[in-house]
Each structure stands twice: as structure tokens, then as C-alpha cells.
N, C-alpha and C positions, 0 to 999 in steps of 0.2 A: 576471221583470224588469218585469212590467206595472205595478208600483207606482210606477215612476219615469218621468217624461215622456220620450218617445222622442227629442225634440230634445235634451234634456239628455244622454241616453246617447250620442247621435251626437257631441255636443261633447266629452264625456269621452273617447270612443274616438279621435276625431280628434286631440285634444290630446295624449293619451298616445302615439299613433302618431307624432306630429310630433316628440316629444322622446325617445322610446325606440323606435328603429326595429326592434329585435330582439324586441319583445314579440309573442306570438302572439295571434290572435283568441280562442283558447280562454282564455288568461290574462286578456284584457280582459273576456271574458264572465264569468269568475269574479269579477273585481273588481266589475263591475256587479251581479252577483247578490248579492255581499256587501253592497254599498250598499243594495240592495233589501231584503235580510233585516234589516239594521240599522235602516234608516230608512223602510221601506215603510209607507205609510199615514200617515206623520207629516208635519207641516209642517216643512220644513227650510230654514234660512236659507242662501242661497247668496251668497257674497261677491261683490263687484264683479268679481272675477277671472272669474266666469262671463260677465259682459258683455264683458269683454276677450276671452275665448275666442270668443264669438260674433263679435266684431269681426274677429278674426284669421281665423276661418272665412269670414266674408263677404268679406274682402279677398282671401283665396285663391280664392274663387269668382269674384270680379271679374277677378283676374289670369288665371285659367285661361280665362275666357270671352274676354278680350282676346287670348289666345294661340290662339284658335280652337276651344276645347272647345264641344261642343254642350250644349244644355240637358239632353238625355237622359243624356249621359255625366256631367255634373255631378251630376245627381240620383242616379245610381248611386254615384259616387265619394264623395259626402257624405251618402249615405243620407237624402236628402230627396225630397219630391215635386217634380215638374217645376213645379207651380204655386208652391211655396215658393221654388224657385230663381228663377223669374221675378219673384217679389215682391222678393227680395233684389237682383236686378239692376236693377229699377225704382227701388228706394229708395236705391241706392248712387250 
């Protein structure tokens, strides 16, 4: 899966999990591996829906923070670094 940007994988996994609660992590990894095998090393156009997914993710991060979640817990939950979480919190 190293051919695909990690933040993209995070968004794909979060988005799928948000809409399909019963999918396993193993199935998600298989989907990501398939994407990597199909498009790995290629320049791939990602539609504006990717931006929308990031907006949804960032909104969820902000809401969780307002509800008392720590930066550490948000980093784990969203598979991001603490510095990336802090950047999202500052920019939102």
C-alpha cells in the first residue's frame, strides 16, 4: 500500500467505515491494496469528493475535540499524527 498517500488511505478507510459500519479492517485493507495494485505509481485524478471527504473528516475532528477528545485520542482514531491534528484544529 505504500504507493498511495497515507492520508488518502486514511480518508478512504474513514469514509467507508462511516457509511458501511459492518466492513472489517481486513476488507478495507484489501480494497486499498487493490487500489494500490491498479493505480500504484500512476498519477490518479481524485475528484472533488476527496476534498469533501477531508472536510467531513476535519469537521468530525473538530466536533470530537469540542466534546473533550484529546489530541492523542484523535490522532489514533483518525490515523493522523498529533501535529496534523493540531494543524487541522488551528485551521478550522
